[in-house]
C-alpha positions as CSV (number, residue, x, y, z in Angstrom):
1,M,66.3,86.4,114.2
2,T,68.9,83.6,114.3
3,Y,70.8,82.9,111.2
4,P,72.3,79.4,110.8
5,A,76.0,78.5,110.7
6,A,77.5,78.0,107.3
7,T,77.0,74.3,107.6
8,G,73.2,74.9,107.3
9,D,72.6,72.6,110.3
10,L,70.3,75.2,112.0
11,P,67.2,76.6,110.3
12,P,66.3,80.3,110.8
13,V,64.2,80.8,113.9
14,A,61.2,83.0,113.3
15,G,59.9,85.3,116.0
16,P,61.5,85.8,119.4
17,V,64.5,83.7,120.2
18,P,63.6,81.3,123.0
19,H,65.7,80.9,126.1
20,P,68.1,79.2,126.3
21,S,69.7,80.4,123.1
22,P,71.2,77.9,120.6
23,E,74.1,75.7,121.8
24,R,76.6,78.4,120.8
25,S,76.0,81.8,119.3
26,A,77.3,85.2,118.7
27,I,74.6,87.6,119.7
28,I,74.7,90.9,117.7
29,D,72.9,93.9,119.3
30,L,71.9,96.1,116.3
31,E,70.8,98.9,118.7
32,A,74.4,99.0,119.9
33,I,75.5,99.4,116.3
34,R,73.1,102.2,115.8
35,H,74.2,103.9,119.1
36,N,77.8,103.7,118.0
37,V,77.2,105.1,114.6
38,R,75.3,108.0,116.1
39,R,78.2,108.6,118.6
40,L,80.8,108.6,115.8
41,A,78.6,110.8,113.6
42,D,78.5,113.4,116.4
43,A,82.2,113.2,116.8
44,A,82.8,113.6,113.0
45,S,80.2,116.2,112.2
46,P,80.0,118.0,109.8
47,A,81.8,115.2,107.9
48,Q,79.8,112.3,106.7
49,V,80.3,108.7,108.1
50,M,81.3,105.7,106.1
51,A,80.5,102.5,108.0
52,V,83.1,99.9,107.2
53,V,81.5,96.5,106.9
54,K,84.3,94.5,105.3
55,A,85.0,90.9,106.6
56,D,81.3,90.3,107.2
57,A,81.2,93.5,109.3
58,Y,84.1,92.4,111.4
59,G,82.3,89.1,112.0
60,H,79.0,90.8,113.0
61,G,77.0,90.1,109.8
62,A,77.4,92.5,106.9
63,V,73.9,92.9,105.7
64,P,72.1,93.5,109.1
65,V,74.9,95.7,110.3
66,A,74.9,97.8,107.1
67,R,71.2,98.4,107.4
68,A,71.5,99.3,111.0
69,A,74.4,101.7,110.3
70,L,72.4,103.4,107.5
71,E,69.4,103.7,109.8
72,A,71.5,105.5,112.3
73,G,72.9,108.1,109.9
74,A,75.9,106.6,108.0
75,S,75.9,107.9,104.5
76,W,78.3,105.5,103.0
77,L,79.4,101.9,103.3
78,G,82.9,100.6,102.8
79,V,84.3,97.1,102.1
80,A,87.6,95.7,101.0
81,H,86.6,93.4,98.1
82,I,84.2,93.9,95.2
83,S,82.7,90.6,96.0
84,E,81.6,92.0,99.4
85,A,80.1,95.0,97.8
86,L,78.2,92.9,95.3
87,A,76.7,90.8,98.2
88,L,75.4,94.1,99.7
89,R,73.9,95.2,96.4
90,A,72.3,91.7,96.0
91,A,70.7,92.2,99.4
92,G,69.0,95.4,98.1
93,I,71.3,97.9,99.7
94,E,71.6,100.9,97.4
95,A,73.7,103.4,99.5
96,P,77.0,104.7,98.2
97,L,79.5,101.9,98.5
98,L,83.2,101.8,98.1
99,A,85.5,98.7,97.6
100,W,89.2,99.4,97.7
101,L,91.3,96.2,97.7
102,H,91.7,94.5,94.3
103,T,93.7,92.0,92.3
104,P,94.0,91.5,88.5
105,E,91.2,88.9,88.9
106,S,88.7,91.4,90.5
107,N,85.4,91.8,88.7
108,F,85.6,95.5,87.8
109,G,82.8,95.1,85.3
110,A,80.3,93.8,87.9
111,A,81.3,96.7,90.2
112,V,80.7,99.3,87.5
113,A,77.4,97.7,86.6
114,A,76.3,97.6,90.2
115,G,77.2,101.3,90.8
116,V,80.0,100.3,93.3
117,D,82.7,102.9,93.8
118,I,86.2,101.6,93.1
119,G,89.3,102.5,94.9
120,C,92.3,103.0,92.6
121,S,95.9,103.0,93.5
122,G,97.2,103.2,89.9
123,W,97.5,99.8,88.2
124,E,93.7,99.3,88.3
125,L,92.9,102.4,86.2
126,E,93.1,100.7,82.8
127,R,91.1,97.7,83.9
128,I,88.4,100.1,85.4
129,V,88.3,102.0,82.1
130,T,87.9,98.8,80.1
131,A,85.1,97.7,82.4
132,A,83.4,101.1,81.9
133,R,83.6,100.8,78.1
134,E,82.1,97.3,78.3
135,Q,79.3,98.3,80.6
136,E,78.7,101.6,78.6
137,R,78.6,103.3,82.0
138,P,81.1,105.6,83.6
139,A,83.0,104.2,86.6
140,R,83.0,105.9,89.9
141,V,86.6,106.1,91.2
142,H,88.3,107.1,94.4
143,L,92.0,107.7,93.8
144,K,94.1,106.4,96.7
145,V,97.5,107.9,97.7
146,D,100.0,106.3,100.0
147,T,100.8,109.0,102.6
148,G,103.0,106.8,104.7
149,L,101.4,103.5,105.5
150,G,103.3,101.7,102.8
151,R,100.5,99.4,101.6
152,N,98.4,100.2,98.5
153,G,97.9,103.7,97.2
154,A,99.9,105.6,94.6
155,T,103.2,107.0,95.9
156,V,103.4,110.8,96.1
157,D,106.1,110.7,93.4
158,V,103.7,109.3,90.8
159,W,100.5,111.0,92.1
160,D,100.4,113.8,89.5
161,G,100.7,111.3,86.7
162,L,97.8,109.2,88.0
163,V,95.6,112.3,88.5
164,G,96.4,113.5,85.0
165,E,95.5,110.1,83.4
166,A,92.3,109.8,85.4
167,M,91.2,113.3,84.4
168,E,91.8,112.4,80.7
169,Y,89.4,109.5,81.1
170,Q,87.0,111.7,83.0
171,D,87.0,114.1,80.1
172,Q,86.1,111.1,77.8
173,G,83.1,110.3,80.0
174,L,84.6,106.9,81.1
175,L,84.8,107.7,84.8
176,R,84.2,110.2,87.5
177,V,86.8,110.9,90.1
178,V,84.4,110.8,93.1
179,G,86.9,110.7,95.9
180,I,90.5,111.0,97.0
181,F,91.6,109.1,100.0
182,S,94.5,107.7,102.1
183,H,94.8,105.6,105.3
184,L,96.5,106.4,108.6
185,A,99.1,104.2,110.1
186,V,99.3,105.2,113.8
187,A,96.2,107.2,114.7
188,D,95.5,104.8,117.5
189,E,98.7,106.1,119.1
190,P,97.8,109.8,119.3
191,E,101.2,110.9,120.7
192,R,103.1,109.8,117.5
193,P,104.0,112.5,115.0
194,E,103.5,110.4,111.9
195,T,99.8,111.3,111.7
196,D,100.8,114.9,111.3
197,D,103.2,113.9,108.6
198,Q,100.5,111.9,106.8
199,L,98.0,114.8,107.1
200,A,100.5,117.2,105.6
201,A,101.2,114.8,102.7
202,F,97.5,114.4,102.1
203,R,96.9,118.1,101.9
204,E,99.7,118.4,99.4
205,V,98.2,115.7,97.1
206,L,94.8,117.3,97.4
207,A,96.3,120.6,96.2
208,I,97.9,118.8,93.2
209,A,94.5,117.2,92.3
210,E,92.7,120.5,92.7
211,D,95.2,122.2,90.3
212,A,94.5,119.4,87.8
213,G,90.8,120.1,87.9
214,V,89.6,117.3,90.2
215,D,86.5,118.3,92.1
216,P,85.8,115.3,94.3
217,E,82.6,114.6,96.2
218,V,84.5,113.3,99.2
219,R,88.0,113.5,100.6
220,H,88.6,110.9,103.3
221,L,91.5,110.1,105.5
222,A,90.3,109.4,109.1
223,N,89.7,106.0,110.6
224,T,88.0,105.3,113.9
225,P,90.8,106.6,116.2
226,A,91.2,109.8,114.1
227,A,87.5,110.3,114.0
228,L,87.5,110.4,117.8
229,S,90.7,112.3,118.4
230,R,91.8,114.3,115.3
231,P,89.1,116.6,113.9
232,D,91.7,118.1,111.5
233,T,91.7,114.8,109.6
234,H,88.0,114.6,109.0
235,F,87.6,116.4,105.7
236,D,84.3,115.4,104.0
237,L,84.1,111.8,105.2
238,V,85.4,109.5,107.9
239,R,85.7,105.7,107.5
240,V,84.8,104.1,110.8
241,G,85.2,100.3,111.3
242,L,86.1,99.2,114.8
243,G,84.1,101.9,116.5
244,I,80.8,101.0,115.0
245,Y,81.2,97.6,116.7
246,G,81.7,99.3,120.0
247,L,85.4,98.5,120.5
248,S,88.1,101.0,121.5
249,P,91.1,101.6,119.2
250,F,93.1,103.1,122.0
251,E,95.3,101.3,124.5
252,G,94.2,102.4,128.0
253,Q,90.8,103.8,127.0
254,T,87.8,101.6,127.3
255,S,84.7,101.5,125.0
256,A,82.6,103.0,127.8
257,E,85.0,105.9,128.2
258,L,84.6,106.6,124.5
259,G,80.8,106.3,124.7
260,L,80.7,103.1,122.7
261,R,78.8,99.9,123.3
262,P,80.3,96.5,122.2
263,A,77.8,94.9,119.9
264,M,78.8,91.2,120.0
265,T,78.3,88.7,122.8
266,L,79.9,85.3,122.4
267,R,78.2,82.6,124.4
268,T,77.6,78.9,124.7
269,V,76.5,76.4,127.4
270,V,78.7,74.2,129.6
271,S,78.7,70.8,127.9
272,H,80.2,68.6,130.7
273,C,81.0,69.0,134.4
274,K,82.9,66.4,136.4
275,D,85.0,65.9,139.5
276,V,88.7,65.1,139.1
277,P,91.5,64.3,141.5
278,A,94.5,66.4,142.5
279,G,97.1,66.4,139.8
280,Q,94.7,65.8,136.9
281,G,96.2,67.0,133.6
282,V,94.0,69.0,131.3
283,S,93.9,69.1,127.5
284,Y,96.7,68.4,124.9
285,G,100.2,68.7,126.2
286,L,99.0,68.4,129.9
287,N,100.3,71.9,130.5
288,Y,97.9,72.3,133.4
289,H,97.3,70.1,136.4
290,T,94.8,70.6,139.1
291,S,96.3,71.7,142.4
292,G,93.8,69.6,144.4
293,E,90.5,67.8,144.0
294,S,88.5,69.9,141.6
295,T,85.6,70.1,139.2
296,L,86.2,70.8,135.5
297,G,83.7,72.4,133.2
298,L,83.9,71.8,129.4
299,I,83.2,74.8,127.2
300,P,82.2,73.7,123.6
301,L,84.0,76.4,121.7
302,G,87.6,76.2,120.2
303,Y,89.8,77.5,117.5
304,A,87.5,76.1,114.8
305,D,85.0,78.6,116.2
306,G,87.6,81.4,116.1
307,V,88.8,81.3,119.7
308,P,92.6,81.8,119.6
309,R,94.4,78.6,120.4
310,V,97.1,80.6,122.3
311,A,94.6,82.3,124.6
312,T,94.9,80.1,127.6
313,G,93.8,82.1,130.6
314,G,91.0,83.8,128.6
315,P,87.9,84.5,130.7
316,V,84.6,82.5,130.7
317,R,81.7,83.7,132.9
318,V,79.4,81.0,134.3
319,E,76.6,81.9,136.8
320,G,78.1,85.3,137.5
321,V,81.6,84.1,138.2
322,T,84.5,84.5,135.7
323,Y,86.9,81.6,135.4
324,P,90.2,81.5,133.3
325,V,90.6,78.8,130.6
326,V,93.1,76.2,131.8
327,G,95.1,73.9,129.6
328,R,95.4,74.2,125.8
329,I,92.4,75.4,123.8
330,A,91.5,72.7,121.3
331,M,89.7,72.8,118.0
332,D,86.2,72.4,119.4
333,Q,86.5,72.9,123.2
334,M,88.3,74.3,126.2
335,V,88.2,73.7,129.9
336,I,87.7,75.8,133.0
337,D,88.5,74.8,136.6
338,L,85.5,75.4,138.8
339,G,87.2,74.5,142.1
340,R,86.0,71.7,144.3
341,R,82.3,71.1,144.0
342,N,81.8,67.3,144.6
343,V,79.3,67.0,141.8
344,S,79.4,63.3,142.0
345,A,78.1,63.5,145.6
346,G,75.3,66.0,144.9
347,G,77.3,69.2,144.7
348,H,76.3,72.0,142.4
349,S,76.8,71.1,138.7
350,V,76.9,73.8,136.0
351,L,76.0,71.4,133.2
352,G,73.9,73.3,130.7
353,A,74.6,76.7,132.3
354,E,75.3,79.6,130.0
355,A,79.0,80.4,129.5
356,E,79.8,83.8,128.2
357,L,83.3,84.4,126.7
358,F,82.8,88.1,126.1
359,G,80.1,90.7,125.8
360,D,79.6,94.4,126.5
361,G,81.3,94.2,129.9
362,A,78.7,96.5,131.4
363,D,78.1,94.2,134.4
364,G,81.7,93.4,134.9
365,G,81.7,90.5,132.6
366,P,84.5,89.5,130.2
367,T,85.2,91.5,127.1
368,A,86.8,91.0,123.7
369,D,89.7,93.2,125.1
370,D,90.2,90.6,127.8
371,W,90.5,87.8,125.2
372,A,92.8,90.0,123.1
373,R,95.2,90.4,126.1
374,A,95.1,86.6,126.7
375,A,96.0,86.0,123.1
376,G,98.5,88.7,122.7
377,T,96.5,90.4,119.9
378,I,94.0,93.2,119.3
379,N,90.2,93.3,119.8
380,Y,89.7,93.7,116.1
381,E,91.0,90.1,115.6
382,I,88.9,88.6,118.4
383,V,85.5,89.5,117.0
384,T,86.5,89.2,113.3
385,R,87.8,85.7,113.6
386,I,84.6,84.2,115.1
387,S,83.9,81.6,112.5
388,P,80.8,80.9,110.4
389,R,80.3,77.7,112.5
390,V,79.0,80.0,115.2
391,P,75.5,81.1,114.3
392,R,74.8,84.9,114.5
393,T,71.7,85.9,116.5
394,F,70.5,89.5,115.8
395,I,68.6,91.4,118.4
396,N,66.9,94.8,118.2
397,E,66.4,94.5,114.4
398,T,64.2,97.2,112.9
399,P,60.9,95.5,111.8
400,A,60.5,95.2,108.0
401,P,58.0,97.8,106.6
């Protein structure tokens, strides 16, 4: 099924998607999601898997991805914000669900009412308890400790105080300490010793919590790279994000080498094709000029669609050939130099041909990793930033019962 962009200018398309696809789309292969979850579950066993579907499932579509992940064996779902968790509940998803990044304006009452587990670094505890009283329902809480990342999470120095206060509220029936967790800083760089340091710190805070009477359902520390490379960090649950989308967290190791399949293909069609003379400047700033008579192809995607403006040189595949983007990427479009084709004299035009920016790379085509290198960033950002203006088309959906 194809879901419209946020502007609402495309209605849903029932049944099989005709060829060609919409003018521009991000095609999400839900069977690839299921494959990746199974692969990560095998790597993490006997620990359970939490599929992280924050940021609209890294741009892939939170509700369809969440359902596919659960079908493939994920036991939990994870998001950053309570609002994201509530959207999943509104879609009828009832699986255990954790939200961990809050502000004083977060709707803790709605989270408690919806049975959403709440991450707690310390300051949230009183607000969570107030929400539990108002809802007349105990909150489900995961206490978070900062073992070295330096973001949220209670410091080790105040950990025993937080645990003690949480247990007092648990004894009053206002909450249940369901989990204890932390987050790794450099697991994607396996040679670095800081992961060992964080693991040792995590074991220490678990012992403190156990001495205080905490009996959590789940202890969780590992992210995707640790799930794949550090079984000693798995505990009861691993939180996997990037991996379920089929992307590698490791420099120098491909998705295929890890047994993962990229789930998103970003594609459009060539919207203009024209001959130009030697020395033709291209796009704002005229930073590129053709070296000889040439044919330019216009690709109708730009930074408003989430393509990084700085990624000149990023690959675009047209009719089996990959061309680098030339000139500056604009808000809505970019240009590729096709070489001399003499379209005006009957030479081959690629107007209307499919243009793929990235996909699974299985046939040698461009990947999100290629665009990350062109932009000087990471593959996480490339897929996550694809904007709502690009409709998502989901393939290999499980038929509704």
